[in-house]
C-alpha positions in Angstrom: 119.1 101.0 96.4 115.1 100.1 97.3 114.1 100.0 100.5 110.9 97.7 99.2 111.3 94.2 97.1 108.7 93.1 94.3 108.1 89.6 95.8 105.8 86.5 94.8 102.8 87.0 96.2 99.7 88.0 96.0 96.5 90.1 98.3 97.1 87.0 100.8 100.9 88.1 101.0 98.9 90.9 103.8 98.4 90.0 107.1 95.1 89.4 107.7 93.5 89.9 104.2 91.3 86.7 103.0 90.0 86.4 99.4 87.5 84.1 97.6 87.0 84.1 93.8 84.2 82.1 92.1 81.8 81.5 89.2 78.4 83.0 90.1 77.2 82.1 86.1 77.4 86.3 85.4 80.2 84.9 82.4 80.2 81.0 81.3 82.1 78.9 82.6 84.5 81.5 84.2 85.3 83.3 87.5 82.9 86.7 87.8 83.1 87.6 91.5 85.5 88.1 93.7 85.7 89.0 97.9 88.5 90.8 99.5 88.0 90.6 103.2 90.8 92.2 106.1 90.1 90.6 109.3 90.3 93.9 110.7 88.8 97.2 110.3 91.1 99.3 108.6 92.0 103.1 106.7 90.9 103.0 103.2 91.3 105.7 100.7 89.3 105.6 97.2 89.9 107.3 94.0 86.8 107.5 91.0 85.9 108.2 87.8 85.0 111.2 86.9 82.4 109.9 84.2 79.1 112.2 84.2 77.3 108.6 83.8 79.1 107.2 87.2 77.9 103.5 87.8 75.7 103.2 91.1 78.3 100.8 92.7 81.0 103.7 91.9 78.2 106.0 93.9 77.9 103.5 96.6 81.0 102.5 97.3 82.3 106.6 97.2 79.8 107.4 100.3 81.2 103.9 102.2 84.7 105.6 102.2 83.0 108.9 103.6 84.4 107.5 107.1 87.7 106.4 105.5 86.6 103.0 107.1 86.4 99.7 105.3 86.7 96.0 106.0 85.4 94.2 102.5 85.1 94.6 98.9 82.5 92.6 96.6 83.3 93.1 93.0 82.1 91.1 90.0 83.0 91.2 86.6 80.9 90.6 83.2 78.0 93.5 84.3 79.1 97.1 84.6 75.4 98.0 86.9 75.9 101.3 84.7 73.0 103.2 83.5 70.7 101.3 85.1 68.3 103.8 86.8 66.8 103.5 90.4 67.0 99.4 90.1 70.6 99.0 89.6 71.6 101.8 92.5 69.2 99.5 95.0 71.2 96.3 93.4 74.7 97.9 93.8 73.1 98.6 98.0 72.0 95.0 97.9 75.0 93.8 96.7 76.8 95.3 99.4 74.5 94.6 102.3 73.9 91.0 101.4 77.9 90.9 101.8 78.1 92.8 105.0 75.2 90.5 106.2 77.7 87.4 105.6 80.7 89.2 107.1 78.9 90.0 109.8 79.9 93.5 108.8 78.5 96.9 108.3 77.7 98.1 105.4 79.2 101.0 105.8 82.3 99.0 105.8 81.6 97.3 102.8 83.2 98.5 99.0 81.4 97.7 96.1 82.7 97.5 92.6 81.4 96.3 88.9 82.6 95.9 85.6 81.3 94.5 81.9 79.3 94.8 79.9 76.5 98.6 80.2 72.7 99.3 80.8 72.3 95.3 82.0 70.4 94.8 85.7 72.8 92.6 87.8 71.1 88.8 88.0 70.2 89.5 91.5 70.5 86.2 92.2 73.4 85.2 91.0 75.2 88.1 92.9 73.7 86.5 95.9 74.8 82.7 95.8 77.9 83.8 94.9 78.6 86.3 98.1 77.2 83.5 99.6 79.5 81.2 98.5 82.3 84.0 98.1 81.9 84.2 102.4 82.5 80.8 102.9 85.3 80.2 101.1 87.3 82.4 102.1 90.6 81.9 102.9 94.2 83.0 103.2 96.1 79.3 102.6 94.4 78.8 98.7 96.0 80.3 95.2 94.9 84.1 95.3 92.2 83.8 92.0 90.6 88.2 92.4 92.9 89.0 89.9 91.0 86.8 87.8 87.8 87.1 88.4 87.4 90.9 87.9 88.5 90.5 84.1 86.5 91.4 81.0 88.8 91.6 77.9 92.2 90.9 79.3 94.1 88.5 78.7 95.7 88.1 81.9 95.6 89.3 85.3 97.3 90.9 86.9 99.2 91.4 90.6 101.9 93.1 92.2 103.5 92.7 95.4 105.6 94.3 97.9 107.3 94.0 101.3 108.4 97.5 102.6 111.3 97.4 104.8 110.6 100.1 107.5 113.1 100.4 110.1 111.7 98.7 112.5 108.7 96.4 110.6 108.2 94.9 107.4 104.9 95.9 105.7 103.3 94.4 103.0 101.3 96.1 100.4 99.8 94.3 97.0 97.5 94.9 94.2 95.3 93.7 90.9 93.6 95.5 88.4 91.8 94.4 85.6 91.6 97.1 82.5 92.3 96.3 78.3 90.1 99.0 76.7 87.6 101.7 78.1 91.3 103.1 79.0 91.5 107.3 79.9 92.3 109.3 82.9 90.7 110.6 85.5 90.3 107.8 85.9 92.3 105.1 83.8 89.2 102.6 82.4 89.7 100.2 84.8 89.4 99.0 89.0 92.3 99.1 91.3 92.3 97.7 94.9 95.5 97.6 97.1 95.9 95.7 100.3 98.6 96.7 102.8 99.0 96.0 106.8 100.2 99.4 107.0 99.3 101.5 110.4 99.0 105.0 108.2 96.4 107.5 109.1 93.6 108.1 106.9 94.9 111.4 106.1 98.1 110.2 104.9 96.9 107.2 103.1 94.7 109.1 100.7 97.2 111.7 99.7 99.8 108.7 98.8 97.1 107.3 96.9 96.3 110.3 95.2 100.2 110.6 94.3 100.9 107.1 93.3 97.2 107.9 91.1 99.0 110.8 89.0 101.8 109.2 88.0 100.2 105.8 87.4 96.5 105.4 86.1 96.7 109.0 85.3 99.1 109.2 83.1 98.0 105.8 80.4 95.5 105.6 77.6 94.4 102.8 75.5 91.8 104.7 73.1 90.7 108.0 75.1 87.0 106.5 76.0 86.4 107.2 79.6 84.7 104.4 81.7 81.8 104.5 84.1 82.7 102.4 86.8 86.7 103.4 87.4 87.9 103.3 91.0 91.5 102.3 93.1 90.6 100.9 96.5 93.4 101.1 99.1 92.4 99.5 102.5 95.3 99.4 105.7 94.0 97.4 108.1 97.7 98.3 110.5 98.5 94.9 111.2 101.9 94.5 111.0 102.0 97.2 113.7 104.6 99.0 112.4 104.6 102.9 114.5 102.5 104.9 113.2 102.6 106.7 109.8 100.7 110.1 111.0 103.0 112.7 109.6 105.2 112.9 105.8 108.5 111.4 107.6 111.4 109.1 106.3 108.8 106.1 106.8 105.8 107.8 104.6 108.4 108.6 101.8 108.8 104.4 101.9 105.1 104.0 101.7 104.8 106.8 98.6 108.1 105.3 97.1 106.6 101.7 96.6 103.1 102.5 96.4 103.9 104.4 93.6 106.3 101.2 91.9 102.7 98.9 92.4 100.1 101.3 90.8 102.8 102.3 87.6 103.6 98.4 87.2 99.6 97.8 87.5 99.4 100.4 85.2 101.9 99.4 82.3 100.1 95.8 82.9 97.6 97.6 81.7 98.7 99.0 79.0 100.3 96.7 77.4 97.3 94.3 77.8 95.6 97.0 75.9 93.2 94.9 73.7 94.5 94.1 70.7 97.6 95.7 71.7 100.8 95.2 70.2 102.8 98.1 71.7 103.7 99.7 74.6 104.5 103.2 73.8 105.8 105.5 76.5 105.7 109.9 75.0 107.6 112.2 77.1 106.8 115.8 76.5 109.5 118.1 77.7 110.6 121.9 77.3 106.6 123.2 77.8 105.5 126.4 80.0 104.6 124.0 82.4 103.5 120.3 83.3 99.8 120.8 82.8 100.3 121.7 78.7 102.5 119.3 78.3 100.2 116.3 80.4 97.7 117.8 76.9 99.6 117.6 74.4 101.4 113.5 75.5 97.7 112.4 75.9 96.6 114.1 72.7 99.6 112.5 71.1 98.9 109.1 72.7 94.8 109.0 71.3 95.8 109.6 68.3 94.2 107.0 66.6 96.4 108.2 63.6 99.9 108.0 64.9 98.5 104.4 67.1 97.9 102.8 63.4 101.4 103.9 62.4 103.0 102.9 65.1 101.2 99.5 64.9 102.3 99.0 61.2 106.0 99.7 62.8 105.4 102.9 59.7 108.1 106.4 61.0 105.6 109.1 59.7 106.5 111.1 62.1 104.1 114.3 60.8 101.0 112.9 62.6 103.1 113.6 65.7 103.7 117.1 64.6 99.8 117.1 64.0 98.9 116.3 66.7 101.1 118.7 68.8 99.8 121.3 66.8 95.5 120.4 67.6 96.5 120.3 71.3 95.2 123.2 71.4 98.3 124.1 73.0 100.2 127.1 71.6 103.6 126.0 70.4 106.5 127.5 68.6 106.9 125.0 65.3 110.4 125.0 64.8 111.5 124.5 67.9 110.0 121.2 68.6 112.1 118.7 68.2 111.2 114.9 68.5 113.2 111.7 68.9 112.6 107.6 68.2 114.3 106.6 71.0 117.9 107.8 70.6 117.0 109.1 66.8 116.4 113.0 66.1 113.6 112.5 63.2 113.0 116.4 63.7 115.1 119.0 64.2 113.0 122.9 64.5 109.7 121.3 63.0 111.6 120.0 59.9 112.1 116.6 59.5 115.9 115.0 60.0 115.5 112.1 57.4 116.8 109.7 59.8 113.1 107.1 59.2 115.0 105.0 57.8 117.6 104.7 61.6 113.9 104.9 63.4 112.7 101.5 61.5 114.7 98.9 64.3 113.4 101.3 66.9 109.3 100.5 65.8 110.1 96.9 65.5 110.6 96.5 69.3 107.5 95.9 71.9 108.1 98.8 74.1 109.2 101.8 72.1 110.1 105.9 73.4 109.0 108.9 71.9 110.5 112.2 73.2 109.0 115.4 72.4 110.7 119.0 73.3 108.7 121.8 72.4 111.5 124.5 74.2 110.0 126.5 76.0 110.1 126.2 79.3 111.2 123.4 82.2 107.7 121.7 82.1 107.4 118.1 81.3 104.7 115.2 81.7 104.8 111.2 80.6 102.0 109.2 79.1 102.0 104.9 78.2 100.1 104.3 76.0 99.9 101.1 73.3 99.3 101.1 69.7 95.8 100.1 67.3 95.7 96.7 65.5 93.1 94.5 63.3 91.8 93.1 66.9 91.4 96.0 68.5 89.2 97.0 65.9 87.5 93.4 65.8 87.1 92.8 69.9 84.4 96.5 69.9 83.0 95.9 67.2 80.5 94.5 69.4 81.2 91.6 72.4 78.5 90.7 75.4 
């Protein structure tokens, strides 16, 4: 029996969290700026993109998290404030400052994030107006629209909330995310903001986030392109007043399990909402020499355009999967490789089994599981991806 339960809720389910989402004119007639505010300062942790062209808000937020404390998050969509030079850096810093001033906080207690078009300066007059309005509109008693305000090419808002049953207290954990294209691990192209009212030490909060991220956002890939703006932020304000989690005990294990669930569900929502996607594909590689080699092969399969278009066309072109394994950069023994589409074995010892027709019904499904067994060792890894459709090309030919 799980010691947590998914509930119908939002960031507002977490004690002391207030949100506001407004339209400040970056996007036409859509919510495009959100503020997430905690009544009290809390411990915080973050994971950020490893892209060399890291956006200004990523640099600012990473610096602000040096002391592992935060109280507010401000995020805009429609403009990434990436590759914008010194002006962009100052604009990101000003966005944090005006939010801090509006909420009467030190500037380093504000996390700032942006997502959208690269290479365009933020319209700071609109940002100033939007932050001021959001600060005035902060509420706990209205529907939380923050997940909508951070969307770009997403087709639906992404939010997950759970209640954790610790021995002496109920703790709430909620997260929102955005992402549909330009998805690649370390980070996967996305923004994610998680809030909890648990009392947990900064060290264990960071450890829990790294573990949860590694099994969720780092195992999804839409198109193999890594963004400049990705971040995952976890804020714990401690208002649940549970016994502080300061060691890796049962309470920490319960918190970790719930956090893993929330981040994985958000990650799968991103995959299912991949630009133009019609299928969610789980790729399990087992029998590798180690986990790292299994993960590299799984990602190579997941990011192959030929593999992804075959899934969209519902064609059992298993040779494309073997080809991807072969150029993954990992040494394999071809005549040991087995491949399964669901329960159907398509390849045995590196050769086709003639069961393509049996796999056709599986390929018609929205959720597809593929398993590769290398028969080389005990390493395994799982990656989630989606198919490539004509719509993906149409969406990414250009947008503004």
